N, C-alpha and C positions, 0 to 999 in steps of 0.2 A: 451478517458477521459473525462468526463462531468463536466462542472461547474455552479453553480446558482449564477448568480449576477445581480448587474445592469450594462448594457453595456450600453457605450457612444460612440458617433463621438468625431472629434478632438474638436467641438466645447463645449465639456462637458456637453451635455444635453442627459440624459440616459433614457432607458428602461429595465425594468426586462425582462430578458430571460436567457436561457442555452446555452452555447458555448460548442460545442464539439470538441476536438482538439486530433488530430491523424497525424501521418506519412502516414496513408493510407486515402488521401483523398475521394478516391472512394467510401470507405466503409461508412465515417461517414456522408457522403451527403446524404445516403439512407433515412433518417429520419429527415431531415433538410428541411425548408422552405426557406433558403437563405444562401449562402456562403459568409463569411466574411475576409477580409485579415489583414492588419495591422490597421483599423480602424481610418484612414486618412480622409476619406470622413467628411465635417464638422457638417452635420445635422444627419438625420435619415433614410438615405439610406441604412445603412449598419448594422440598428438596428432590432430585431426582432419584428415581429407583435403579440401583445397581449400575450409576454412571453414565443414566441415558442422557439423553438431550432435553433441554426445556427451553421453551420459548419465553424471552423475556419483553414483556409490553411496554415498558416505560417510554418507548420512543415513538411509540403509537398512543399521541397525546392528544390529537385535534379535536378542538369542539366543532362539532357538527352543524348544530342548529340550537337555538334557544328562543321559547317563545315566551316573551315579556309579559303576556297576558296571563297563561295559565302557570309559567314557571317550567315548563318540560325542558329539559336540558338532555340533547343527545350527544354523547361524544365518543372517542374512542376507549378502550377498555384501559388504556396506560394513561390515562388523565389522572393526575394527582388529586387528593383531596386540598391538599396545601394550595394548589393552582387554583383550584375552584373557590377556596377561601379568599385566595388574593383578587380574584377578578370579582367574585359576586358580592362579599359583604358590604364593599363601599357603594353597591348599586340596590342595596336592601334587600338581598336573597341569601339564602343559607341552604346546605345541604340539612334536608330533615333529620339526619341523624349524624353525630359527630363522637366517633370513638375517641380513646386516648391519644392516638397518633394521627395526625396529618399527613405522615409520610407513608401513605397508603394508596392505593390506585383504585378506579371504580371497580376494575375488574375483581381485584381483592376484597372490596367491599361487599361484592355480590357474594364471592365465593365463602366468605366466613358468615354472611350475613350479619355484619357488624350491629353492635348496640352501642350507644350511649347513656349518657345521664338522665335521658328523657325516655328510657324504655317503658316506664310505667305510663306514659300517656301515649307515645308515638309510637312505639313497637320497634321491630328493628328495619334496617335499611330496606331490607325486600319487601315490605310492607309498601314503600314509595317507587318501586320499579315498575314500570310500565311494559317495557320490552327489552329483549337481549337478540342480538345477532352472534351467534355462534358457528364455531366449526365443528363437527361432530366427529366421533372416531373413525368413520368410514370415510371421512373427507368431505362430506357434504357440508354447506353452507346455508344455515336456515335462520329463521327467526323464530322466537318462543315469546310465549305472553301468558295471561291467564284465560286468554279463549282460543290461541293457536298453539298446539301441543303443551298444554297445561301441566300434564304430568311432568315433560322436562323441564317447565319452569320452576315446578316446585322442588324438584332434587335439584336443580340448578343453585338455588337460595339456601346456602349454607353446606353446600356439596363439596366444596374444598377442591373445584375444579376437574372433578373426577367424572361429569357428566359430558362433558367437551370443552372446547377452548373458547371463553367468551371474548367476543371481538368488539363488540359495542356495546354500551348500556343507555336506556333511556329511562331518567329518572325525574321524578317533580319535586323542584326545589320549593322551599318554605318562604313566604315573605315574612319580613324582619323591620320591626319599626325603627331601630339603630342596629349599627355591628357593635354594641357596646353590651356588656352585662351588668344587670344589678345582683350582689350577690352578697350574700351573709352566711358567716360560719361560728361555730360554737363547739366548744368543748363537750365531749360525750363522756360518761364515768365508766361504761364497760357495754359489753355486746348486747347485753337486754334491753339497757336502755338506750342502745342504738337502733335495734328493729322498732321500737316503739317510735322513736323520733324519726326515720326514714318514712314509717307507715303514715304518720300527722304530717310530714312534709310534702308527701306525693298529693296531698288533696289540694295544696296551695302551691307548689313550685313544679314548674316543669321540668326543671335539672335537678337533680340530688346525687349524691355521691358522698361517700365517708373514707377518710384514711383512718387506719386503726394500727395499733402497737401490737405486732404478734408475738413479741417477747413478753408482754406482762401476764401476770398470772394472778390467781386468787380474786379476789373483788375487783382488781383491775383488769381482768382479762377482758382482751376486746376494747378497751380504751381508747379513743381517738377525737377525730374532728369531723363533725358534720359539715357539709358544704352546700347551700341551696343558691340557684339561681335562676334569672329569667330575661329575657332581652330587655334593655333598657329603652325607656320610652323617650322620645325626644326632650322632654321638659327635664329630664334627669343627666343627660348623656352629654359628654362635649360636641360641640358643631362639627369638630374634623372627624374622618375616620379613624381608626387605630393605625399607628404609625407600625412600620414594620419592627418586629422584637430584635433586639440586638441578641445573640445566642454567644454562650462560653461552650467549650468543647473539652473533653477529655482526649488528651493529644495521643494517648499509647495504652496498650493494654497494661493494666496494672497487675503487680504481683497477688497470687491467690491470698495471701496470708491480710492483704489490705482490708477485706471484709471477713471479720471474726466476731465472735460473741461480744466482745467487748466494745467494737466499732459500732456494730449494730445497735447495740444499747445504749450507747451513749447518742446515737442519732437519734433513737426513738424519744430518749428523754428529752432531748433539746427540741425537737420537731412538737412534741406534745406541750411542751411548757411555754415555748415562745409565742403559743395562742394566747391572749389573756382569759381571763375566766368570764368576762362579759363576752357578749355576742359582737362580732366586727362587721360593719355594714359598708356597702361603697359600690361604686362604680371600678368595675375590673376589664383589664383587655382580654379580648374572647379567646386569644390564644392562650395565655395565661390560664383561663378556666378551662378550657375544653382539652387542652394539649400542654399540660403544664412540663413534661419531661421533653418535650420537643424542643425547649428553651436550652438543653445540655445536651450538644452532638455528641453522638459515639457513648452515650452514657452507659451504654451495655458494657464498656470496656473495664468499668470498675470491678466487673465480676472476676476478671483475670481470663488466663488460658482455658481454665476449666469449663468456661460457660455457666449458663444458668438455665432455668426453665421456670415456667409460671404454672401453679396448678390452680385453676379456675373453676368453679362448681357452682351450681344454683341447686339451691335446697328449698323443699316445700315448706317452708317454715310454717304456715296455716295449717296444715295436715300433721306436721311433725314438729310441736313447738320445743323449742330448745334444740333444732338441727343444728343451729350455728354456732350455739355455744358449745355442743360435743365435739364438732370439727376442729375448733379451736383448741379445745381441751385435749384432743389427739395431736395435734400439731405440738403444743407446749410439752405435752408429755414427753414426746420424743426429740425434745431439745431442738425444733427446726428452727432455722436461722433465715429470717426474712427482715428487710425494713421497708419494702415497697408491698403495701397491702390495702387493698379497696375492698369496700362493702357497698353493695347496691342494692335497690329494691326492682324488681322484676315485674314486669305485667304480664298480658296474654301471651300464650304460646305463638310463635311465628308459623307462616304457612310453608316454609321452607321444610322439607322431610327430615333434615338432619340440624334445623336452627338451633341454636344452644337455649336461647332464654325460656323460660317457663314461668308462671307464678310463684315468686318466692324471694329469696334472699342469696344473691350472689357474692361470693368470697373470691377474690384473688390474691394469692399469695407468691410474691418471686422467692425462688429459692435456690442457692449456689448449686451447682452440680459436683460431682464427685463424689467420693466414697459415702456410701449410705442412702444416696439420693433415692436408688432404685427401692430400697425397704420403705423410706417415707412415703414417696408416691403411692407405692402399694397399699400400706396402711391408710392414707387418706381416701384413696378410692373406695376400699374397702367401708369405710365411714359414709361415704358419699352413697354407695350402693345401699348401704342399710337405712338411711336415711330415705331413701326414693328420688334422689336427686341424679344428675348427671354432669359431664366435664365439657369444657371447650375446645374443641378440636383444633381451632386456631393458636392455643396456647400449649396444648400437650406435646410431650416429647417421650416420656417414660411409661404409658398406660399399657397394661397388657391387654389383649385381645379378648380374654375371657371376661375381664373385666368390664370393658366397654361394652361388649355384645351383652351383659347381663343388666346393665344400666341403661341400655337404648333399644325400648320396643320397637321403634320405627326403623330399626335397621332393616328390617325384612321388606319395607316399602320400598326403601332405598336402593336395595339388592334389586327388587323386581324392575324398578326404573333403568338400573344401571345394566341389566341383561337385556333390556329393549333398545337401548340406544348406545350401548357399546357391548354386545355380547361376548366377543373375545377379550375384554378387561385391557383393551391397549393402553388406555389411559389409566396412570397409577403415580404415584408418589411415594417415597420412602415411608411416610406414615401410613399409607393405605396398604403396603406390602405389610407392614406391621400389626395393624388392627384389621384389615379386611381381609387377609391371605392372598393379595394379589400376586400374580408372578413378578419376580424383580426384572 
């Protein structure tokens, strides 16, 4: 079935296009220039180039096999992480990587090579993928792995769907002692203390993340709340598995003026001060810990019709001490507005040719779109480039090609792989037209 409409990413910035939907993903990818999952990439990486057809994978969501001894899950690319969590957490298995939303498909997790709060220990999702079934641009159906067509495999991890249509994924799940989380949180006074605290926590805690106040300045710059966690042991956790979470919803798109400097300042003040000065410890529902924003359906509507973007970068803080501070100073000096801001400690670089994380500090900043956003993103990207960092394609909407190319030395290897597997650049997205010069 095909539908013509304006397709959007999670940032609500859209493109005209035709979406093909079917349980037979292999069939509908024949005429498509891109495969799209649940549309949770923030920008235009899952949007069609110039109104072309995209294949939508969510109806192709069957589990094909699961080995309870090894944890190897084989499934169609449209299977969502939410469904994996629902089925496997009570059976004491988990996805080895849990990004900020569970409303994402297996294919999308591969294409973006997603990372989570445990990147400093377990790397990206791609590290745990064993095999992929794909349709190439020339129509061939192939499998790829670290042993079979390894160049294609590496290019597909984090390749944003530009190397072929991902049809099936084989990934190794992780055994867990219980489906509950033991968590600890504490207030952090500023960005420099945050970096020290993240580094200290990395040796003890498998999951670490922080929220920070992007409007604070001076000695409060980067103040926030550090959250640490691990899977709870049976002696610590309730005997029953976590019940389904009740969800609130934003019922309609709010006026653009709802989020302004005053409302964001008030939110940041309240969120920071509601946490006691002492550390908090205890059992937490895994959805609340890993996917807190999923508890509010359609939360992107609070940004209004203008939409929003996220600027996420990783900065080599060890080689460039103070890089995170300087990025936040650039943001605050330009009066950037944000209340959803995340800081994480990243580990080793992934094997994907364009995988985002590398050793350093990741900073993610949600920003309303509208007047001035392009100048702000350009300024932040210049700072990232000066620090030797990079940006995350799954979140990007406004980066300029010259800036991205300057900060991504691996792009030549990715281009070489694309020339081999798609020499005519038949596969493309609105993002690849903008950044890579693909034909519309």
